[in-house]
Every structure is written in structure tokens, then in C-alpha cells.
C-alpha positions as CSV (number, residue, x, y, z in Angstrom):
1,X,48.3,4.8,22.4
2,X,51.6,6.5,21.8
3,X,53.6,5.3,18.8
4,X,57.3,4.7,19.3
5,X,59.9,4.3,16.6
6,X,62.4,1.6,17.9
7,X,66.1,2.5,17.6
8,X,68.8,0.0,17.0
9,X,68.1,-3.6,15.9
10,X,64.9,-4.7,17.6
11,X,64.3,-7.8,15.4
12,X,66.0,-10.0,12.9
13,X,64.9,-11.5,9.5
14,X,67.5,-13.7,8.1
15,X,66.1,-14.4,4.6
16,X,64.0,-12.2,2.4
17,X,61.6,-15.2,1.9
18,X,60.8,-15.2,5.7
19,X,57.3,-14.2,6.6
20,X,58.2,-13.5,10.3
21,X,60.7,-11.5,12.2
22,X,62.2,-12.5,15.6
23,X,62.1,-10.0,18.4
24,X,65.6,-9.4,19.9
25,X,64.0,-7.7,22.9
26,X,60.5,-7.2,24.3
27,X,58.5,-5.1,21.9
28,X,55.2,-3.3,22.6
29,X,52.0,-3.1,20.7
30,X,51.9,0.2,18.7
31,X,55.7,0.3,18.4
32,X,57.0,0.9,14.9
33,X,59.9,-1.3,13.8
34,X,62.1,-0.2,10.9
35,X,63.7,-3.2,9.1
36,X,65.7,-3.9,6.0
37,X,64.7,-7.2,4.4
38,X,66.8,-8.1,1.4
39,X,67.1,-4.8,-0.5
40,X,63.8,-3.4,0.7
41,X,63.0,-1.2,3.7
42,X,59.9,-1.9,5.7
43,X,58.2,-0.1,8.5
44,X,56.0,-2.4,10.5
45,X,53.6,-1.2,13.2
46,X,53.2,-3.9,15.8
47,X,49.7,-4.9,16.6
48,X,50.5,-6.9,19.8
49,X,53.2,-7.1,22.4
50,X,55.9,-9.3,21.1
51,X,58.1,-11.0,23.9
52,X,61.8,-11.4,23.4
53,X,62.5,-14.4,21.0
54,X,58.9,-14.5,19.7
55,X,57.8,-14.0,16.1
56,X,55.8,-11.3,14.4
57,X,54.5,-11.2,10.8
58,X,56.5,-9.0,8.5
59,X,53.8,-9.1,5.9
60,X,50.2,-10.4,5.7
61,X,50.0,-14.2,5.8
62,X,46.7,-15.6,4.5
63,X,44.8,-18.4,6.2
64,X,46.6,-21.7,5.3
65,X,49.6,-19.7,4.0
66,X,53.0,-21.0,5.0
67,X,54.9,-19.4,7.9
68,X,58.6,-19.2,7.0
69,X,61.4,-18.5,9.6
70,X,65.1,-18.6,8.8
71,X,64.1,-19.7,5.3
72,X,62.4,-22.9,6.6
73,X,58.6,-23.6,6.7
74,X,57.6,-23.9,10.3
75,X,53.9,-24.2,9.9
76,X,50.8,-22.7,8.3
77,X,48.4,-19.9,9.4
78,X,45.2,-21.1,11.1
79,X,43.7,-17.8,10.1
80,X,44.7,-14.6,8.3
81,X,47.6,-13.0,10.1
82,X,48.2,-9.3,9.6
83,X,51.7,-7.7,9.3
84,X,52.8,-6.7,12.8
85,X,50.8,-9.5,14.6
86,X,52.3,-11.9,17.1
87,X,52.8,-15.3,15.4
88,X,52.6,-18.2,17.8
89,X,50.6,-21.3,18.6
90,X,47.3,-19.4,18.7
91,X,47.5,-18.7,14.9
92,X,49.9,-21.2,13.5
93,X,49.5,-25.0,13.1
94,X,51.9,-27.8,12.2
95,X,51.9,-29.0,8.6
96,X,51.0,-32.5,10.0
97,X,48.1,-31.3,12.2
98,X,45.4,-33.9,12.5
99,X,42.6,-31.3,13.1
100,X,43.9,-28.8,10.6
101,X,42.0,-25.5,10.0
102,X,43.3,-25.9,6.5
103,X,42.0,-29.4,5.6
104,X,41.6,-29.4,1.8
105,X,42.7,-25.8,1.6
106,X,46.3,-24.8,0.9
107,X,47.6,-21.4,-0.2
């Protein structure tokens, strides 16, 4: 698979505490996204296609770790999520989930 460095602003992270970025256009698996988060520069290789408006991990999120978007906790990881992975309902659960993958286990 060919690696592509994305030009312009392909994604946004509003707060350095955020664990996810939001795609500002459709992004492809294997693309490399260059981002500045706070005062640090990151290069994130995408592991999945990320549709416009969807989330991807900007750093590894451990199973049961909190998923933070726009500085707000939006859920927790049902499994380990690697930086560059699509973050969506298949790997995130509500904090109030009755059938939690994280019962009795919080990071």
C-alpha cells in the first residue's frame, strides 16, 4: 500500500487532552496525518479508512480508557485502540453501558 502524506488540514484536535482527532475530509488507511496538538507535533499513520466527520485515535487508548473529544469524555474503549485506528461504536461504549466490557475494570 502506498503511503501518502496529507497536505493542508485533514483533521482537527481542539484540546491537547483529546484522545481522538476528527477527520475534516475522507481519509484513507495508510495515509500519514501531520498534526500539531498543543505544543507538540505528531505524525499519525492511519490504520483504517476514516470517513469525513469520524474520529481516529491520536494516541493509543487502553481497554477501558476514556475516549476524549473536544475536552469531553464521550465513552470508554471496549478494547485496546491503537493510534491511527477508527474510533466508533465498534470499539467505544457509553459510560453507562449495562453490558460493559469494562465491568469492574476502569483505567
